[in-house]
VEXDO-444131 format. One record per residue (C-alpha): residue number from 1; residue in three letters; x, y, z. Coordinates in Angstrom, 3 decimals. Example, Ala and Ser with C-alpha at 12.3 -4.5 7.8 and 13.67 -1.06 7.14 Angstrom:
% VEXDO-444131
SITE, seq, type, px, py, pz
SITE, 1, ALA, 12.300, -4.500, 7.800
SITE, 2, SER, 13.670, -1.060, 7.140
This chain:
% VEXDO-444131
SITE, seq, type, px, py, pz
SITE, 1, MET, 98.922, 159.005, 153.219
SITE, 2, ASP, 98.424, 156.957, 156.296
SITE, 3, LEU, 95.841, 154.178, 156.899
SITE, 4, THR, 95.107, 150.936, 158.605
SITE, 5, ALA, 93.336, 148.090, 156.972
SITE, 6, THR, 92.540, 144.391, 157.352
SITE, 7, THR, 95.535, 142.610, 155.952
SITE, 8, ALA, 93.645, 139.836, 154.071
SITE, 9, GLU, 91.208, 142.235, 152.375
SITE, 10, LEU, 93.993, 144.683, 151.303
SITE, 11, ALA, 96.218, 141.768, 150.153
SITE, 12, GLY, 93.362, 140.292, 148.127
SITE, 13, ALA, 92.558, 143.547, 146.297
SITE, 14, ALA, 96.205, 144.116, 145.629
SITE, 15, ALA, 96.652, 140.616, 144.197
SITE, 16, GLU, 93.658, 141.142, 141.891
SITE, 17, VAL, 95.013, 144.377, 140.510
SITE, 18, ALA, 98.517, 142.940, 140.196
SITE, 19, ARG, 97.200, 139.941, 138.213
SITE, 20, LEU, 95.706, 142.208, 135.569
SITE, 21, LEU, 98.780, 144.289, 135.114
SITE, 22, PRO, 101.746, 143.245, 133.036
SITE, 23, THR, 104.942, 141.968, 134.613
SITE, 24, ARG, 107.297, 143.284, 131.874
SITE, 25, VAL, 106.830, 146.861, 130.671
SITE, 26, LEU, 109.169, 149.490, 129.360
SITE, 27, ASP, 107.623, 151.945, 131.682
SITE, 28, PRO, 107.469, 150.705, 135.339
SITE, 29, VAL, 104.706, 153.273, 135.986
SITE, 30, LEU, 102.291, 151.029, 133.963
SITE, 31, ALA, 103.038, 148.219, 136.418
SITE, 32, GLY, 102.125, 150.443, 139.300
SITE, 33, LEU, 99.285, 150.090, 141.810
SITE, 34, ARG, 97.523, 153.272, 142.823
SITE, 35, LEU, 96.377, 153.636, 146.440
SITE, 36, LYS, 93.882, 156.407, 147.086
SITE, 37, ALA, 92.886, 156.939, 150.694
SITE, 38, GLY, 89.734, 158.853, 151.433
SITE, 39, THR, 86.668, 157.449, 153.104
SITE, 40, ASP, 88.068, 153.999, 152.450
SITE, 41, VAL, 91.060, 153.032, 150.264
SITE, 42, GLU, 90.759, 152.586, 146.513
SITE, 43, VAL, 93.194, 150.017, 145.082
SITE, 44, ALA, 93.498, 150.666, 141.357
SITE, 45, GLY, 95.756, 150.046, 138.289
SITE, 46, SER, 95.844, 150.385, 134.624
SITE, 47, ASP, 98.241, 149.506, 131.799
SITE, 48, GLN, 95.936, 151.383, 129.279
SITE, 49, GLU, 94.378, 148.053, 128.061
SITE, 50, HIS, 92.980, 146.987, 131.486
SITE, 51, GLY, 91.644, 149.164, 134.165
SITE, 52, VAL, 90.613, 148.088, 137.614
SITE, 53, ARG, 89.258, 149.854, 140.814
SITE, 54, LEU, 88.566, 147.852, 144.058
SITE, 55, SER, 87.444, 149.516, 147.249
SITE, 56, VAL, 88.674, 148.197, 150.629
SITE, 57, TYR, 87.432, 149.362, 154.062
SITE, 58, ALA, 90.085, 151.216, 155.937
SITE, 59, THR, 90.687, 153.501, 158.816
SITE, 60, VAL, 92.221, 156.598, 157.107
SITE, 61, HIS, 94.499, 158.640, 159.374
SITE, 62, THR, 95.701, 160.901, 156.630
SITE, 63, GLU, 94.206, 161.168, 153.114
SITE, 64, GLY, 96.376, 160.910, 150.080
SITE, 65, GLU, 97.284, 159.074, 146.941
SITE, 66, VAL, 100.467, 157.144, 145.896
SITE, 67, LEU, 101.788, 154.769, 143.176
SITE, 68, VAL, 103.854, 151.839, 144.176
SITE, 69, PRO, 105.103, 148.601, 142.334
SITE, 70, ALA, 101.948, 146.257, 142.135
SITE, 71, LYS, 103.607, 142.864, 142.287
SITE, 72, LEU, 105.823, 143.916, 145.226
SITE, 73, LEU, 103.033, 145.364, 147.294
SITE, 74, ALA, 100.798, 142.321, 146.632
SITE, 75, ALA, 103.542, 139.800, 147.469
SITE, 76, THR, 104.401, 141.691, 150.673
SITE, 77, LEU, 100.792, 141.953, 151.942
SITE, 78, GLN, 100.173, 138.184, 151.129
SITE, 79, SER, 103.222, 137.163, 153.296
SITE, 80, LEU, 101.954, 138.856, 156.377
SITE, 81, ASP, 100.434, 136.927, 159.296
SITE, 82, GLU, 99.204, 139.920, 161.300
SITE, 83, PRO, 95.289, 140.698, 160.966
SITE, 84, GLN, 95.948, 144.391, 160.557
SITE, 85, VAL, 98.447, 146.353, 158.528
SITE, 86, ARG, 99.436, 150.059, 158.402
SITE, 87, LEU, 100.422, 151.812, 155.249
SITE, 88, LYS, 102.235, 155.196, 155.653
SITE, 89, VAL, 104.166, 157.340, 153.407
SITE, 90, GLU, 107.600, 158.104, 154.807
SITE, 91, GLY, 109.555, 160.369, 152.502
SITE, 92, GLN, 109.980, 158.614, 149.064
SITE, 93, ARG, 108.773, 155.314, 150.366
SITE, 94, LEU, 105.536, 153.701, 151.397
SITE, 95, ALA, 106.049, 151.868, 154.728
SITE, 96, VAL, 104.094, 148.664, 155.246
SITE, 97, ARG, 104.079, 148.129, 158.991
SITE, 98, THR, 102.897, 145.577, 161.512
SITE, 99, PRO, 103.732, 145.424, 165.156
SITE, 100, THR, 106.795, 143.213, 164.429
SITE, 101, SER, 107.910, 144.258, 160.852
SITE, 102, ARG, 108.436, 147.078, 158.397
SITE, 103, PHE, 108.807, 147.009, 154.662
SITE, 104, ALA, 109.440, 150.122, 152.530
SITE, 105, LEU, 108.354, 150.330, 148.828
SITE, 106, PRO, 109.625, 152.939, 146.508
SITE, 107, LEU, 107.050, 155.560, 145.308
SITE, 108, LEU, 106.555, 155.680, 141.541
SITE, 109, ASP, 105.806, 158.885, 139.705
SITE, 110, LEU, 102.027, 159.282, 139.956
SITE, 111, ASP, 101.933, 162.220, 137.581
SITE, 112, HIS, 103.230, 160.003, 134.723
SITE, 113, HIS, 100.560, 157.371, 135.365
SITE, 114, PRO, 97.826, 157.310, 132.545
SITE, 115, GLY, 95.058, 156.998, 135.062
SITE, 116, VAL, 92.355, 154.373, 135.191
SITE, 117, PRO, 89.938, 154.496, 132.157
SITE, 118, VAL, 86.462, 155.787, 132.833
SITE, 119, LEU, 83.778, 153.245, 132.422
SITE, 120, PRO, 81.868, 153.418, 129.046
SITE, 121, GLU, 78.079, 153.889, 128.827
SITE, 122, LEU, 75.760, 151.614, 130.910
SITE, 123, GLN, 74.110, 148.873, 128.834
SITE, 124, GLY, 72.368, 146.753, 131.384
SITE, 125, HIS, 72.406, 144.774, 134.654
SITE, 126, ILE, 73.156, 141.025, 135.241
SITE, 127, ASP, 73.035, 138.861, 138.281
SITE, 128, ALA, 76.677, 138.144, 139.326
SITE, 129, ALA, 75.987, 134.389, 140.143
SITE, 130, LYS, 74.568, 133.917, 136.617
SITE, 131, LEU, 77.428, 135.732, 134.947
SITE, 132, ARG, 79.925, 133.215, 136.317
SITE, 133, ILE, 78.831, 130.849, 133.420
SITE, 134, ILE, 81.249, 132.903, 131.317
SITE, 135, ALA, 84.113, 130.890, 132.758
SITE, 136, ALA, 82.743, 127.766, 131.241
SITE, 137, VAL, 82.405, 129.538, 127.912
SITE, 138, ALA, 85.952, 130.795, 128.238
SITE, 139, GLY, 87.210, 127.223, 128.409
SITE, 140, ALA, 86.664, 126.952, 124.690
SITE, 141, ALA, 88.677, 130.073, 123.832
SITE, 142, SER, 92.215, 129.710, 122.486
SITE, 143, LYS, 95.186, 130.502, 124.757
SITE, 144, ASP, 97.352, 131.228, 121.689
SITE, 145, ASP, 97.833, 135.005, 121.363
SITE, 146, ALA, 99.135, 134.521, 117.847
SITE, 147, LEU, 95.465, 134.327, 116.755
SITE, 148, PRO, 93.833, 136.942, 119.001
SITE, 149, ILE, 90.294, 136.715, 117.649
SITE, 150, PHE, 90.177, 133.101, 118.942
SITE, 151, THR, 91.111, 134.258, 122.523
SITE, 152, GLY, 87.959, 136.265, 122.889
SITE, 153, ILE, 84.364, 135.695, 123.878
SITE, 154, ARG, 81.737, 137.115, 121.612
SITE, 155, ILE, 79.005, 138.825, 123.535
SITE, 156, GLN, 75.622, 139.598, 121.899
SITE, 157, SER, 72.378, 140.708, 123.345
SITE, 158, ASP, 68.655, 140.834, 122.649
SITE, 159, ALA, 65.875, 142.265, 124.692
SITE, 160, HIS, 65.924, 139.577, 127.330
SITE, 161, LYS, 69.138, 137.524, 126.982
SITE, 162, LEU, 72.859, 137.822, 126.742
SITE, 163, HIS, 74.552, 135.421, 124.425
SITE, 164, PHE, 78.151, 134.253, 124.978
SITE, 165, MET, 80.172, 132.273, 122.391
SITE, 166, ALA, 83.898, 131.198, 122.206
SITE, 167, THR, 85.819, 128.772, 119.949
SITE, 168, ASP, 89.422, 127.777, 119.323
SITE, 169, ARG, 88.271, 125.951, 116.089
SITE, 170, TYR, 88.383, 122.477, 117.723
SITE, 171, ARG, 85.617, 123.139, 120.267
SITE, 172, MET, 82.989, 125.735, 120.860
SITE, 173, ALA, 80.887, 126.914, 123.864
SITE, 174, TYR, 77.701, 128.729, 123.876
SITE, 175, ALA, 75.598, 130.125, 126.867
SITE, 176, THR, 72.727, 132.390, 127.400
SITE, 177, LEU, 71.469, 134.118, 130.528
SITE, 178, PRO, 68.694, 136.484, 131.330
SITE, 179, TRP, 69.510, 140.232, 131.804
SITE, 180, GLU, 68.050, 143.656, 132.036
SITE, 181, GLN, 68.861, 145.417, 128.778
SITE, 182, GLN, 69.415, 149.104, 128.059
SITE, 183, GLY, 71.584, 148.774, 124.995
SITE, 184, GLN, 72.337, 146.495, 122.088
SITE, 185, LEU, 75.587, 144.634, 122.275
SITE, 186, ASP, 77.881, 142.758, 119.736
SITE, 187, LEU, 81.402, 142.684, 121.184
SITE, 188, LEU, 84.478, 140.504, 121.177
SITE, 189, VAL, 85.920, 140.570, 124.613
SITE, 190, PRO, 89.288, 139.181, 125.850
SITE, 191, ALA, 88.367, 135.936, 127.581
SITE, 192, LYS, 90.885, 136.196, 130.491
SITE, 193, ALA, 89.989, 139.705, 131.567
SITE, 194, ILE, 86.244, 139.247, 131.395
SITE, 195, VAL, 86.396, 135.948, 133.378
SITE, 196, GLU, 88.496, 137.603, 136.094
SITE, 197, ALA, 85.936, 140.444, 136.348
SITE, 198, ALA, 83.074, 137.987, 136.499
SITE, 199, ARG, 84.802, 135.919, 139.219
SITE, 200, GLN, 85.150, 138.891, 141.524
SITE, 201, ALA, 81.759, 140.536, 140.884
SITE, 202, THR, 78.977, 140.318, 143.534
SITE, 203, ASN, 75.254, 140.942, 143.656
SITE, 204, LYS, 73.884, 142.835, 140.692
SITE, 205, VAL, 76.536, 143.773, 138.121
SITE, 206, ALA, 76.293, 146.694, 135.741
SITE, 207, LEU, 77.597, 146.036, 132.342
SITE, 208, HIS, 79.180, 149.064, 130.609
SITE, 209, ALA, 80.299, 149.038, 126.907
SITE, 210, ASN, 81.057, 151.104, 123.782
SITE, 211, GLU, 82.834, 150.376, 120.650
SITE, 212, ASP, 86.206, 150.257, 122.298
SITE, 213, ARG, 85.800, 148.903, 125.858
SITE, 214, ILE, 83.735, 146.802, 128.153
SITE, 215, GLY, 83.468, 147.076, 131.918
SITE, 216, LEU, 81.813, 145.499, 134.841
SITE, 217, ALA, 80.925, 147.371, 137.991
SITE, 218, TRP, 79.529, 146.364, 141.332
SITE, 219, GLY, 79.340, 148.646, 144.364
SITE, 220, ASN, 82.449, 150.840, 144.294
SITE, 221, ASN, 84.372, 148.232, 142.214
SITE, 222, SER, 84.971, 148.083, 138.506
SITE, 223, ILE, 87.125, 146.179, 135.992
SITE, 224, SER, 87.263, 147.192, 132.300
SITE, 225, THR, 89.209, 146.090, 129.356
SITE, 226, ALA, 89.769, 147.099, 125.687
SITE, 227, LEU, 87.832, 145.021, 123.075
SITE, 228, LEU, 89.418, 142.782, 120.456
SITE, 229, ALA, 89.249, 144.060, 116.936
SITE, 230, ALA, 86.426, 142.108, 115.099
SITE, 231, PRO, 83.454, 140.142, 116.277
SITE, 232, PHE, 84.001, 136.428, 115.976
SITE, 233, PRO, 82.788, 133.648, 115.841
SITE, 234, ASP, 80.163, 134.887, 113.399
SITE, 235, ASP, 76.610, 133.500, 112.834
SITE, 236, ARG, 78.001, 130.601, 110.818
SITE, 237, ALA, 79.471, 129.218, 114.057
SITE, 238, ARG, 76.047, 129.535, 115.754
SITE, 239, ARG, 74.502, 127.317, 113.033
SITE, 240, LEU, 76.796, 124.465, 114.274
SITE, 241, LEU, 74.375, 124.180, 117.217
SITE, 242, GLU, 71.692, 123.048, 114.716
SITE, 243, ALA, 73.056, 119.499, 114.740
SITE, 244, VAL, 71.638, 116.477, 112.960
SITE, 245, ILE, 71.699, 113.999, 115.748
SITE, 246, ASP, 72.394, 110.230, 115.134
SITE, 247, SER, 72.685, 109.310, 118.863
SITE, 248, THR, 71.607, 110.730, 122.162
SITE, 249, VAL, 73.247, 109.790, 125.406
SITE, 250, LEU, 71.964, 110.988, 128.740
SITE, 251, VAL, 74.644, 110.570, 131.351
SITE, 252, ASP, 75.996, 112.050, 134.665
SITE, 253, ALA, 78.694, 114.516, 133.770
SITE, 254, ASP, 80.760, 113.908, 136.853
SITE, 255, ALA, 80.777, 110.095, 136.340
SITE, 256, LEU, 81.807, 110.438, 132.696
SITE, 257, ALA, 84.431, 113.055, 133.619
SITE, 258, ARG, 86.009, 110.714, 136.085
SITE, 259, ALA, 86.163, 107.838, 133.595
SITE, 260, VAL, 87.676, 110.173, 131.017
SITE, 261, ARG, 90.272, 111.255, 133.621
SITE, 262, ARG, 91.275, 107.600, 134.440
SITE, 263, ALA, 91.503, 106.763, 130.750
SITE, 264, THR, 93.729, 109.718, 129.847
SITE, 265, PRO, 97.117, 108.212, 130.999
SITE, 266, TYR, 96.433, 105.379, 128.587
SITE, 267, GLY, 95.694, 107.801, 125.677
SITE, 268, GLY, 99.127, 107.718, 124.129
SITE, 269, PRO, 101.045, 110.720, 122.713
SITE, 270, HIS, 97.779, 112.171, 121.292
SITE, 271, GLN, 95.988, 111.824, 124.653
SITE, 272, ALA, 93.157, 110.124, 122.747
SITE, 273, VAL, 90.131, 108.910, 124.604
SITE, 274, THR, 87.297, 106.873, 122.868
SITE, 275, ILE, 83.635, 107.043, 123.773
SITE, 276, GLN, 81.690, 103.907, 122.552
SITE, 277, VAL, 77.950, 103.998, 122.755
SITE, 278, GLU, 76.392, 100.757, 124.013
SITE, 279, ASP, 72.765, 99.812, 124.753
SITE, 280, SER, 72.504, 101.215, 128.287
SITE, 281, GLU, 75.931, 102.524, 128.865
SITE, 282, VAL, 79.034, 104.158, 127.369
SITE, 283, ARG, 82.418, 102.479, 127.245
SITE, 284, VAL, 85.313, 104.888, 127.939
SITE, 285, LYS, 88.632, 103.603, 126.547
SITE, 286, GLY, 92.204, 104.502, 126.258
SITE, 287, SER, 94.783, 102.457, 124.406
SITE, 288, ASP, 98.352, 102.812, 123.360
SITE, 289, PRO, 100.904, 100.086, 122.501
SITE, 290, GLN, 103.455, 101.596, 124.828
SITE, 291, GLN, 101.303, 102.625, 127.729
SITE, 292, GLY, 98.724, 99.879, 127.871
SITE, 293, GLU, 94.973, 100.117, 127.771
SITE, 294, SER, 91.974, 100.988, 129.855
SITE, 295, GLU, 88.225, 100.418, 129.719
SITE, 296, GLU, 85.512, 101.552, 132.023
SITE, 297, PHE, 81.659, 101.589, 131.654
SITE, 298, VAL, 79.352, 104.428, 132.750
SITE, 299, LYS, 75.560, 103.930, 133.047
SITE, 300, ALA, 73.627, 105.993, 130.445
SITE, 301, THR, 70.263, 106.268, 128.763
SITE, 302, VAL, 70.729, 105.861, 125.023
SITE, 303, GLU, 68.603, 106.657, 122.018
SITE, 304, GLY, 69.588, 106.220, 118.308
SITE, 305, ASP, 72.650, 104.624, 116.769
SITE, 306, ARG, 75.549, 102.900, 118.636
SITE, 307, LEU, 78.385, 105.138, 117.587
SITE, 308, THR, 82.070, 105.331, 118.530
SITE, 309, LYS, 83.984, 108.693, 118.748
SITE, 310, THR, 87.570, 109.526, 119.732
SITE, 311, PHE, 88.343, 112.843, 121.401
SITE, 312, GLN, 91.432, 114.599, 122.620
SITE, 313, ALA, 91.039, 114.006, 126.218
SITE, 314, ARG, 91.614, 117.571, 127.568
SITE, 315, TYR, 89.048, 119.019, 125.158
SITE, 316, LEU, 86.390, 116.489, 126.337
SITE, 317, ALA, 87.432, 116.948, 130.096
SITE, 318, ASP, 87.137, 120.704, 129.775
SITE, 319, ALA, 83.618, 120.393, 128.281
SITE, 320, LEU, 82.531, 117.972, 131.071
SITE, 321, LYS, 83.947, 120.143, 133.786
SITE, 322, ALA, 81.579, 123.000, 132.574
SITE, 323, PHE, 78.572, 120.752, 133.453
SITE, 324, ALA, 79.905, 119.554, 136.950
SITE, 325, GLY, 77.075, 118.356, 139.181
SITE, 326, ARG, 74.569, 117.966, 136.383
SITE, 327, ARG, 73.191, 115.301, 133.975
SITE, 328, ILE, 73.989, 116.025, 130.400
SITE, 329, GLU, 72.984, 115.001, 126.895
SITE, 330, LEU, 75.742, 113.956, 124.475
SITE, 331, LYS, 74.239, 114.627, 121.027
SITE, 332, ILE, 76.503, 112.677, 118.711
SITE, 333, GLN, 76.674, 113.120, 114.931
SITE, 334, GLY, 78.121, 110.761, 112.412
SITE, 335, GLY, 81.558, 111.253, 110.683
SITE, 336, LEU, 83.848, 114.048, 112.013
SITE, 337, ARG, 80.924, 116.339, 112.855
SITE, 338, SER, 80.921, 117.860, 116.360
SITE, 339, THR, 79.458, 116.207, 119.434
SITE, 340, VAL, 77.106, 118.515, 121.271
SITE, 341, LEU, 76.993, 118.546, 125.080
SITE, 342, THR, 74.040, 120.224, 126.752
SITE, 343, SER, 71.811, 120.148, 129.773
SITE, 344, PRO, 68.384, 121.364, 130.579
SITE, 345, PRO, 68.261, 125.050, 131.653
SITE, 346, GLY, 68.564, 125.663, 135.420
SITE, 347, GLU, 66.064, 127.531, 137.500
SITE, 348, ASP, 68.198, 130.623, 136.985
SITE, 349, GLY, 67.539, 130.646, 133.255
SITE, 350, VAL, 71.147, 129.914, 132.329
SITE, 351, GLU, 71.715, 127.626, 129.387
SITE, 352, LEU, 75.067, 126.164, 128.286
SITE, 353, THR, 75.981, 124.235, 125.196
SITE, 354, TYR, 79.410, 122.801, 124.373
SITE, 355, LEU, 80.629, 121.433, 121.029
SITE, 356, VAL, 83.746, 119.138, 120.701
SITE, 357, VAL, 85.220, 118.010, 117.473
SITE, 358, PRO, 86.162, 114.370, 117.368
SITE, 359, MET, 89.740, 113.383, 116.381
SITE, 360, ARG, 90.695, 111.792, 112.974
SITE, 361, SER, 92.572, 108.437, 113.189
SITE, 362, VAL, 95.377, 108.417, 115.704
SITE, 363, ALA, 96.988, 105.329, 114.443
């Protein structure tokens, strides 16, 4: 194999593949990156759970296919300053060459690599820009692998919309977006992998799925991952969206997020931030005997009761970040029931709702 490619493009693809592959494995072959030079160069990898294929334009001098350590190749390419790089097999090494440097990576045993899983059946198509709302939903998924069902995003479909839902039991995010359906979906997808795929996808994205895997494909690129075991959250979680509202606050999400960020250092060991609803504004407060106190007012349109709620700051900040650049409604319920954050659907038909559970007493 012998090829020349744009350094930045090849480095970007190698880094994306390396990010989805494990760092520590018993078999180093599973942490390998496969380069296949033909018309262009395909950069691919799989640890049997995840599978990724990315296509990069290259001038191919000699066709071929090799397997090399993913992290090492990605780090080497990212460190280069030259605009073009040449990759050439030299004996049992893959040489990475520029006019002033040479690096030699060991070749791994390609015959022992499991291969990149084939994409499952096509289920429909989604606009890539709309699909990126999934990152906001993923913000409500748990990062704790000890409870894997809470680390996923539930994806369901009907004839005209895709529905995304995630929860870590303290907050929940729900979004819908239009799509062109060919199949019926009810899946629990690992949040990290599907967000990474959605971040990279461009133009119209083909969604592939069966009972075991989900994959996104665009152009000659694809990323797929194994599903989690059981669909969750169930329809009981969806009913939390049917809130009984005691107070509605219309406010600029960015302004409120800035106030929450400034109050957080005063939130004490629990990082507690209080939202107090006034007549035409909300009061954002942080208070701790050791760290002092803060108070800031944000203009708002208020209907209903004047309520006070205390939240863990990072949960509220994550929710507000999902609505960046928009005006939002805070639909506040009495007691310890969730506060619902929502905004009018955009012109793209994408809708997003976020639920945050208030804190109990932090005294």
